[in-house]
C-alpha positions, 0 to 999 in steps of 0.5 A, a space after each residue: 500499500 502506497 501512502 500519499 504524503 501530500 494528501 488529496 489535492 485541495 478542492 477549488 474552482 474548476 476552470 474549463 477553457 472552451 475553444 470553438 472547433 476550427 470549422 465553427 464560426 464564432 457568433 458575431 465574427 466572420 467565419 474562418 476561411 475554408 476552401 471547401 465547398 461546404 464552407 463556401 455554401 456556409 458563407 453564402 447561406 449563414 449558420 444553422 442558427 439563422 444569424 447572418 454574419 457580418 461581411 468584411 468591409 473594404 477600405 474606407 474612402 479617403 477624407 478628400 473623396 467626399 469633398 471631390 464628390 461634392 465638387 462634382 455635384 456642384 459642377 453638374 448642378 451648374 451645367 444643369 441650370 445653364 443648359 435649361 436656362 439657355 434651352 428655354 431662352 431659345 424656345 426649345 422643348 426637351 425633345 427639340 433640343 435633344 434632336 438638335 444635339 443628337 442625344 436622347 430625351 432621357 439623357 438630356 433630362 438627366 443632364 438638366 436635373 444634374 443626374 449624370 455627368 457630361 462627357 466633353 463631347 456632349 458638352 461641345 454638342 450642347 454648346 453648339 446646339 445652344 449657340 453659346 461658347 462651352 465656357 457659358 455652360 460653366 457660368 456661376 461655377 466660380 462664385 468665390 470672388 472677393 467683394 468689399 462692403 463699406 457701410 455709410 460713413 466708414 470709408 477709410 480716410 486717406 491722404 492725397 495731394 489735396 489733403 494739405 489744403 482741406 480736401 477730405 478723401 474717403 476710400 470706398 473699399 479696394 480689392 487686392 492683387 490683380 483685381 485692384 484696377 479701380 479706385 473709388 473715393 468720396 471727396 468732400 470740400 469745405 470752407 477750409 479748401 482755399 487752394 485747388 491743386 491740379 491732378 494728373 494720373 493714368 487711367 480714366 476718371 469719373 466724377 459724380 456730383 452729390 452735393 453743392 456746386 463747383 466749377 471743375 476744370 479739365 485741360 482748357 475746358 471748365 464745367 459747372 457741376 451740380 448734384 446729379 452731374 457727371 464728368 468722365 475724362 482722361 486722367 492724363 490731362 490736368 484736372 481739378 476743382 477751380 471754384 467752389 460755388 456752394 458749400 459743402 461739396 461732395 462728389 464721387 471720384 472713380 478712377 479705372 486703371 488698365 493695370 494695377 493703380 500706381 502708388 499714391 
């Protein structure tokens, strides 16, 4: 008889580790890869418990894909509006236009409802049928243009040659870069204006009288200007106010330049 010096093993919790067979799919996870016909049928029809297993998803689209898709949608919408606009202006029905362009009515309807993307060939046909340049079909696409709003009385005060003799100049906004081809000023003349310097600069200038009466000279000509009067002239000729008849005087001076304006 053999005596166990250690005695019986102490009682404790019994731990059982369960591992699913390799051929059994774990609930909530895709089944294991199996090249057999049975596994193929299993993947197609689901398990016997009636649960459909989640499919493996492909890679997510990149962050830029959504923005690009949105841009494409905007392009289609712009083309749709322009085609419909020009077709109606020409007095053509959808059928007439489709026949003229050589596409089906269904295709033209999809184009006018932004439900399809036009090929370059189709765009050329549409432009030819509508008798407009191809670029006209994209009008309104580039809407992100600069604009400057100046509330009443908030124009920036700037210095010009006449500032030394009491002329006040308020700049009515200015665009930047290549679009800065025009300068609009609100000019005010008061009793403090005693000397009237002559101005010469590049570009074409327009003066529009708002208040008061003055005599304005350009070259050898003189013009008595009242509210509502306008004078347009070549800025290269010497010009400026010569007599202040009724004060205060306010007028709008707009100068258009062929290129960017020179520094003041």
